[in-house]
C-alpha positions as CSV (number, residue, x, y, z in Angstrom):
1,M,-26.1,13.9,-4.0
2,Y,-27.0,15.9,-0.9
3,S,-27.8,14.7,2.6
4,I,-31.1,16.0,4.0
5,R,-29.2,18.4,6.2
6,K,-27.3,19.9,3.2
7,A,-30.6,20.0,1.2
8,S,-32.2,21.9,4.0
9,Q,-29.4,24.4,4.0
10,L,-29.5,24.9,0.2
11,V,-33.2,25.5,-0.1
12,G,-33.9,27.1,3.3
13,I,-36.5,24.6,4.4
14,P,-36.2,22.7,7.7
15,A,-35.4,19.0,7.3
16,V,-38.5,18.0,9.2
17,T,-40.6,20.0,6.7
18,I,-38.9,18.3,3.7
19,R,-39.7,14.9,5.2
20,A,-43.3,15.9,5.8
21,W,-43.7,17.2,2.2
22,E,-42.1,14.0,0.9
23,N,-44.5,11.8,2.8
24,R,-47.7,13.8,2.1
25,Y,-47.1,15.1,-1.5
26,Q,-44.3,12.9,-2.9
27,L,-42.5,16.0,-4.1
28,T,-39.1,14.4,-3.9
29,A,-37.8,10.9,-4.4
30,P,-34.5,10.6,-2.6
31,V,-32.4,7.5,-2.9
32,R,-31.0,5.8,0.2
33,S,-27.3,5.5,1.1
34,T,-25.9,2.2,2.3
35,G,-26.6,3.4,5.8
36,G,-30.2,4.1,5.0
37,H,-29.9,7.9,4.9
38,R,-31.8,10.1,2.4
39,L,-29.7,11.4,-0.5
40,Y,-31.2,14.2,-2.7
41,R,-30.5,14.8,-6.4
42,D,-30.1,18.2,-8.1
43,A,-33.7,17.8,-9.5
44,D,-35.0,17.4,-5.9
45,I,-33.3,20.6,-4.8
46,E,-34.7,22.5,-7.7
47,T,-38.2,21.2,-7.0
48,L,-38.0,22.3,-3.4
49,R,-36.6,25.7,-4.4
50,W,-39.5,26.2,-6.8
51,I,-42.1,25.3,-4.2
52,K,-40.6,27.6,-1.7
53,Q,-40.3,30.4,-4.2
54,Q,-44.0,30.2,-5.0
55,M,-45.0,30.1,-1.4
56,D,-42.8,33.1,-0.5
57,S,-43.4,35.3,-3.6
58,C,-47.1,34.5,-4.1
59,N,-48.1,33.9,-0.5
60,L,-49.4,30.4,-1.3
61,K,-50.1,27.5,1.0
62,I,-48.0,24.3,0.4
63,S,-51.0,22.5,-1.1
64,E,-51.6,25.4,-3.5
65,A,-47.9,25.5,-4.5
66,V,-47.9,21.7,-5.1
67,T,-51.0,22.0,-7.3
68,L,-49.3,24.7,-9.3
69,Y,-46.1,22.6,-9.6
70,R,-48.0,19.6,-10.8
71,D,-49.9,21.7,-13.4
72,K,-46.6,23.0,-14.6
73,Q,-45.2,19.5,-15.0
74,A,-48.3,18.2,-16.7
75,N,-48.2,21.0,-19.3
76,K,-44.6,20.4,-20.2
77,P,-44.2,17.9,-23.1
78,A,-41.9,14.9,-22.4
79,G,-38.4,15.7,-23.4
80,A,-39.2,19.3,-24.3
81,S,-36.6,22.0,-23.6
82,S,-37.4,25.2,-21.9
83,P,-39.3,27.6,-24.2
84,P,-37.0,30.1,-25.9
85,G,-39.7,32.8,-25.6
86,R,-39.6,32.5,-21.8
87,F,-35.9,33.0,-21.8
88,I,-36.2,36.1,-24.0
89,N,-38.9,37.7,-21.8
90,L,-36.9,37.2,-18.6
91,S,-33.7,38.3,-20.3
92,E,-35.4,41.6,-21.4
93,Q,-36.8,42.1,-18.0
94,L,-33.4,41.5,-16.3
95,Y,-31.7,43.8,-18.8
96,R,-34.1,46.7,-17.9
97,E,-33.6,46.2,-14.2
98,L,-29.8,46.1,-14.5
99,V,-29.6,49.2,-16.8
100,D,-31.9,51.1,-14.3
101,L,-29.5,50.0,-11.4
102,N,-32.4,48.3,-9.6
103,T,-30.6,45.9,-7.2
104,V,-33.6,44.4,-5.5
105,Q,-35.7,44.0,-8.7
106,A,-32.8,42.5,-10.7
107,N,-32.1,39.9,-8.0
108,E,-35.8,39.1,-7.9
109,V,-35.8,38.4,-11.7
110,I,-32.7,36.2,-11.3
111,D,-34.3,34.4,-8.4
112,L,-37.3,33.7,-10.6
113,C,-35.1,32.4,-13.4
114,F,-33.5,29.9,-11.0
115,S,-36.9,28.8,-9.7
116,L,-38.2,28.1,-13.2
117,F,-35.2,26.6,-15.0
118,H,-32.2,24.5,-14.4
119,H,-29.2,26.6,-13.3
120,E,-27.2,25.7,-16.4
121,E,-30.1,27.0,-18.6
122,V,-30.1,30.2,-16.6
123,F,-26.3,30.7,-17.0
124,H,-26.2,29.9,-20.7
125,H,-29.6,31.2,-22.0
126,I,-30.3,34.2,-19.7
127,L,-27.3,35.6,-17.8
128,T,-24.7,35.2,-20.5
129,P,-26.9,36.8,-23.3
130,V,-27.8,39.6,-21.0
131,L,-24.1,40.2,-20.2
132,R,-23.3,40.3,-23.9
133,Q,-26.2,42.7,-24.5
134,I,-24.9,44.9,-21.7
135,G,-21.4,44.9,-23.2
136,T,-22.7,45.8,-26.7
137,A,-24.8,48.6,-25.3
138,W,-21.8,50.0,-23.5
139,E,-19.5,49.7,-26.6
140,N,-22.2,51.6,-28.7
141,G,-22.6,54.3,-26.1
142,V,-26.1,53.4,-25.2
143,I,-25.3,52.9,-21.5
144,S,-22.6,54.3,-19.2
145,V,-19.6,52.6,-17.7
146,A,-21.3,52.7,-14.3
147,Q,-24.3,50.8,-15.7
148,E,-22.0,48.2,-17.4
149,H,-20.0,47.7,-14.2
150,F,-23.1,47.3,-12.0
151,A,-24.7,44.7,-14.4
152,S,-21.4,42.8,-14.8
153,Q,-20.7,42.6,-11.1
154,M,-24.2,41.5,-10.2
155,I,-24.2,38.7,-12.7
156,I,-20.7,37.5,-11.8
157,Q,-21.6,37.6,-8.1
158,R,-24.7,35.4,-8.7
159,C,-22.5,32.9,-10.7
160,T,-19.9,32.9,-7.9
161,Q,-22.6,31.9,-5.4
162,F,-23.0,28.6,-7.2
163,M,-19.2,28.0,-7.1
164,R,-19.6,27.9,-3.3
165,I,-22.5,25.5,-2.9
166,L,-21.8,22.9,-5.6
167,P,-20.4,19.6,-4.1
168,L,-16.8,18.6,-4.4
169,N,-15.2,15.3,-5.4
170,P,-11.8,15.2,-3.6
171,H,-10.6,12.5,-6.0
172,L,-10.7,14.9,-9.0
173,P,-7.7,17.1,-9.8
174,R,-7.8,20.7,-8.5
175,V,-8.2,23.5,-11.0
176,V,-6.9,27.0,-11.2
177,A,-9.0,29.2,-13.7
178,L,-7.9,32.6,-15.0
179,C,-7.8,35.1,-17.8
180,P,-4.2,36.2,-18.6
181,E,-2.9,39.7,-18.0
182,G,-4.6,42.1,-20.3
183,E,-7.8,40.0,-20.7
184,H,-10.8,41.4,-18.9
185,H,-13.7,39.4,-20.3
186,Q,-14.3,36.6,-17.8
187,M,-17.9,35.3,-18.4
188,G,-16.7,32.4,-20.6
189,L,-14.2,31.5,-17.9
190,M,-16.8,31.7,-15.2
191,L,-19.2,29.4,-17.1
192,F,-16.5,26.8,-17.8
193,S,-15.4,27.0,-14.1
194,L,-19.1,26.3,-13.1
195,F,-19.1,23.4,-15.5
196,L,-16.0,22.0,-13.8
197,R,-17.4,22.7,-10.3
198,N,-20.6,20.8,-11.3
199,K,-18.4,17.9,-12.2
200,G,-17.0,18.0,-8.7
201,H,-13.6,19.8,-9.2
202,D,-12.3,22.2,-6.6
203,V,-11.7,25.3,-8.7
204,I,-9.5,28.2,-7.6
205,Y,-11.0,31.1,-9.6
206,L,-8.6,33.9,-10.2
207,G,-10.6,35.7,-12.8
208,P,-9.5,38.4,-15.2
209,D,-6.1,40.1,-15.8
210,T,-4.0,37.5,-14.0
211,P,-0.2,37.5,-14.8
212,L,0.8,34.0,-15.8
213,K,4.2,34.3,-14.1
214,D,2.4,34.7,-10.8
215,I,0.6,31.3,-10.9
216,T,3.7,29.1,-11.1
217,G,4.2,29.0,-7.3
218,L,0.4,28.6,-6.7
219,I,0.4,25.5,-9.0
220,R,3.0,23.8,-7.0
221,V,1.8,24.8,-3.5
222,K,-1.9,24.0,-4.1
223,N,-1.2,20.8,-6.0
224,I,-3.0,22.0,-9.1
225,G,-3.8,19.3,-11.8
226,I,-5.6,21.5,-14.3
227,V,-5.0,25.1,-15.5
228,A,-7.9,26.6,-17.4
229,I,-7.1,29.7,-19.4
230,S,-9.7,31.9,-21.2
231,L,-8.7,34.4,-23.8
232,N,-10.8,36.6,-26.1
233,N,-8.2,39.1,-27.2
234,P,-6.2,37.6,-30.1
235,L,-3.4,40.2,-29.6
236,L,-2.4,38.3,-26.5
237,A,-2.4,34.9,-28.1
238,V,1.3,34.7,-29.0
239,S,2.6,35.4,-25.5
240,V,0.0,33.1,-23.9
241,E,0.7,30.3,-26.3
242,K,4.5,30.7,-25.6
243,W,3.9,30.4,-21.8
244,I,1.7,27.3,-22.3
245,S,4.2,25.6,-24.5
246,E,7.1,26.3,-22.1
247,Y,5.1,25.3,-19.0
248,R,3.8,22.0,-20.6
249,L,7.4,21.1,-21.6
250,A,8.6,21.6,-18.0
251,N,5.5,20.1,-16.4
252,P,4.1,17.3,-18.7
253,E,1.9,16.0,-15.9
254,L,-0.2,19.2,-15.8
255,T,-3.3,19.4,-17.9
256,I,-3.9,22.8,-19.6
257,I,-7.3,23.8,-21.0
258,A,-7.5,26.8,-23.4
259,G,-10.7,28.4,-24.3
260,G,-12.1,31.6,-26.0
261,D,-12.0,33.3,-29.4
262,G,-8.4,34.4,-28.7
263,F,-7.2,30.9,-29.4
264,Q,-8.7,30.7,-32.9
265,G,-5.9,30.0,-35.4
266,C,-3.6,28.7,-32.7
267,S,-0.7,26.3,-33.5
268,A,-1.2,22.6,-34.1
269,N,0.5,21.9,-30.8
270,L,-2.0,23.9,-28.9
271,S,-5.2,23.0,-30.8
272,P,-5.8,19.7,-28.9
273,L,-6.0,21.7,-25.7
274,V,-8.6,24.2,-26.9
275,C,-12.1,23.6,-25.5
276,P,-15.0,23.7,-28.0
277,P,-17.1,26.9,-27.9
278,G,-20.5,25.3,-27.3
279,P,-21.4,24.1,-23.8
280,S,-23.3,21.2,-25.4
281,E,-19.9,19.9,-26.6
282,W,-18.1,20.3,-23.2
283,D,-19.2,16.9,-21.8
284,N,-17.7,14.7,-24.5
285,W,-14.6,16.9,-24.8
286,Y,-14.1,16.8,-21.0
287,S,-14.4,13.0,-20.9
288,L,-11.8,12.6,-23.7
289,L,-9.5,15.1,-22.0
290,L,-9.6,13.6,-18.6
291,Y,-9.6,9.9,-19.4
292,R,-7.5,9.7,-22.5
């Protein structure tokens, strides 16, 4: 939930304007706190962002943007998910702009994606597939290292922005998230870190190629309750599993989450810690892990 001040900051619309739109067009339906203050949901934020995007990019009046929004809602079947074809079209457009090193155009496509879909849909159905496509094109010699680095950094930066703005729950354990030394593929780690941030966890994101020996002091100093480790390279699995086993033995109160293809075929002792691969399964697994 967001206060009207925070909602104003997130969407770039003055609080007085949000209240005016709410009264005139019923665009948002905030709940009231015990003190009577407006509290806005994620869905309200997304609606306001969409309206502002249409006004800015298409030079529409508020009344015209509201009409367009209501038409869009009326044409969406109840319970329907976002159309896969729309994901594909935007993914292809984003891929082209990234490969052509078009910073402004690529950011405009990503902005459009976030205005049309929930941010989790954008992460899982657009940004991640595009990053995989970029990686495959580089491995096959279709694009250069420079193009791959440009695309990867832009997508990671856009994901990192959400890490900053999602609200925190101070009562949840703090997380440190990393890929171990030698592991450079971080998109899976980023997506799971965003999932945890969306739950309210404070996530210290260390990213790729992090030596495990360097985080022991950080765990103690920053009062870390969860360590999330992502691994795709199976050649690193033995040494990483050895560290996890030893650290769990010495620190049984610490929760360790392992994820990625590198943990396939891990030992029976480690398997309960391995996160399922599909984001659709994360919620149930998270609940069992945290509240068992």
